[in-house]
N, C-alpha and C positions, 0 to 999 in steps of 0.2 A: 679257428675263428668261429665264434658263435653266431647264431642267426641275428642277434641284436647289433652286431658290428657290421658296419658298411665300409666298403672300400672305394677309394677314389679311382682305382684301376689305372694308376699312373706309375710308370717305372721311374720314380723320382724319389730321392731320399726324404724330402719334406713330405711328400704324399704318403710314403710308407710309414713315416713317423706319425703322421696324423691319423692313419688307419688304426694305430695302436693307442695313441695318447689323446685322440680327439673326442672320445666318448665322455659324456658328462660324468663328473666325479672322479675320473681316473687320476688326473693330476693332483687333485686334493687328497686322494688316498696316498699318493706318493709323498706329498707334503707331510702328512701325518707320520709316515714311516721313516722319513729322513732322520727323525730324532731317536729312532730305535724300534725294536719289535713291538707290536701291539696285538692285543687280543681282539677278536671280532667285536666284543662289547665296547672296547676302547674306541675303535674306529666308528662304531655306530653313535656313540655319545659325542664324539668330536665333529662328526659330519651330520649336523642337525638337518633333518629334512630328507635324508636318504632312507628308503625303505629296506627292510631286512632282505627281501628277495633281490632287490637291485644291487645291494652291497655284495651279496653272495655271487651274483652274476659277474660283477666287475672284478672281484677277486679271482674268480675262475678264469676270466679272460686274461687277467694280468699274470696269472700262473702260467697259462698256455703260451704267453708271449715273453716268458723269461724275465718278468719284472719283479715278481714276488715269489716266495716259497713259504711253506708252512713248516714250523718246527715246534719244539716244546721247550718251555723254560727249564733251566737246570734245577736240580733239587735244591730246596724243598718245593719249588714250583712244579706244577703239573699241567698248567694251562697250555693249550695250543695257541701259538702266536703266528702272526704274519710278519715277514721282514723282507726288505729289498734284497734282490740278488746283486751281484757285482755289477751287472749290466744296468740294473735299476738305480743303483747308487750314482751312476754316471750322470743322472739327471740333476744332481745337486746344483751345479753351476747354472744349468739351464733354468731351473726354477728360481734361483736367486736373481738371475737376469730379468725374468718375467716379473718378479716382485719389485725389483728396482724400477722397471718401467711403470708399474702400477702404483708406486708410492704417491705420486701427485694426485691420483684419483681419490685418495683418502682425505684430502683437504675438505671435500664436501662432507657435511655432517653425517654421522651415522644414522641410518634410517631406523625407525622403531622396530622393524621386523628383522633387522640384521643382527647376527650373532658375532661375538668377538671372543677369542681365546687368547690369553696372554702369551702362550708359546708361539702364536703367529707373529707377535711383536718381535720376538727374538729373531726369527727368520728375516723379518722386514729390516731390522737394524743391521744384521749381518750383510744384507744386500747393499747397504749404503756405505759400507766401510771404505774409507779413503786412506790407503796405505801411505801415501806421501805425507799426510799430516800426522801419522803415527810413529814416524821415525824418532828413535831415542826415548820413546815412552814405554814404560813397563808398569801397567796398572790393571787391576781387576775390578770390574763393575758388577755388582749384584743387584738384581731387581726382584721385588716382591710386588707383583701387579695382580690385583684381584685374587690374591691368595695363592697364585702360582709363582714359583721361584725359578729364575734362570740367571745365568751369569755370562759375561764375556771377558776374555783375557787378552790383553794387547801386549805383545812382546816382539821386539825386533821387527817392527813394521808389519806384523801379521796378527790375525785375530782368530780366536777359537771361541765357540759358544756351546752351552749345554743347558739342559733343563735340570739344574741342580744348584746348590749353593756354591759360591766361589770360595777358594782357599785364601784366607786372610784378605778379604776384599778391601780395596781402598775407598770404594764408594758403595753405600747401601741405600737403595731407594725403595720406599714403600708407599703405594698409593693404589687407587682404582685405575682402570684402563682409561677413563675419560681424562683424568689429570695427567696421566702419562702421555697421552696423545696431544694434549694441550701444550705440554713442554716441547714435544718433538716438532710441532708445527708452529711454534712461536706464539701461541695464544696466551702463554704465561711466561714469565721470565725465570731464569735460574734463581735470582734473588728472591722472588715471590715464592717459588717452590721451597726454597730453604726456610723462609720465614713461616711457611705453612706447616713445616715439620715433615715433609716428604723425604728429606735427606736425613738418614739416621747416622751415617758415617760419611765423612768427606766434607767438602766445602763448595762454595759458589764457583770458584775458579775451576775446580775439577769438573763440575757439571758443564761449564762453558766449553772446556776442552773436549769433553765427551761429545757435545753437540756439534763441534766443528768436525770431529773425526767421523761421526755418524750423522751426516746432514742430509735429510730427505729432500731438501731444496735443490741439491746438486743433481738429483736424478732427472 
């Protein structure tokens, strides 16, 4: 444990967890690594506002606490990357639960100094997935939001998502993040989004079904 880390000095699982995860930026680093290994530069670009020294410190702390480890990309790649350990990947459901709790907080307008990355929207949508409304549906939704592409696949009441194009997507959505969030929070309608050209493949009914399955209001 480094000098920057403080302990609650309580023999309690929550206190022990907060000793490790409570430092500023730690959980956001985990968020970035949930989608796969990242170079130091990738993390620095995604975590706008974190200094080089602080990021190095946090990663060292996370290595010592068995959350991340360093590896090298397979050939022809040569860059060193950070990725989550098996223990670190177990935070997946915890972070999705925290995102689900925080979804209603996004109803307030984005501040001028707040940053947004489209892949954060993927995690947000996955956190709102309602399996009971997805029974009998087998569809793939692909989104190009602000130039970043991600997709979600629904099959047999389960969902998977990744930062990549979907295979034969049933719905393809293209817009900036503002229009995407407007749809998610009901500030625009599926019909209006369709008429504005955000839907490149699919129809209004499919958008409405997707919104029922991934409904931020249910959070």
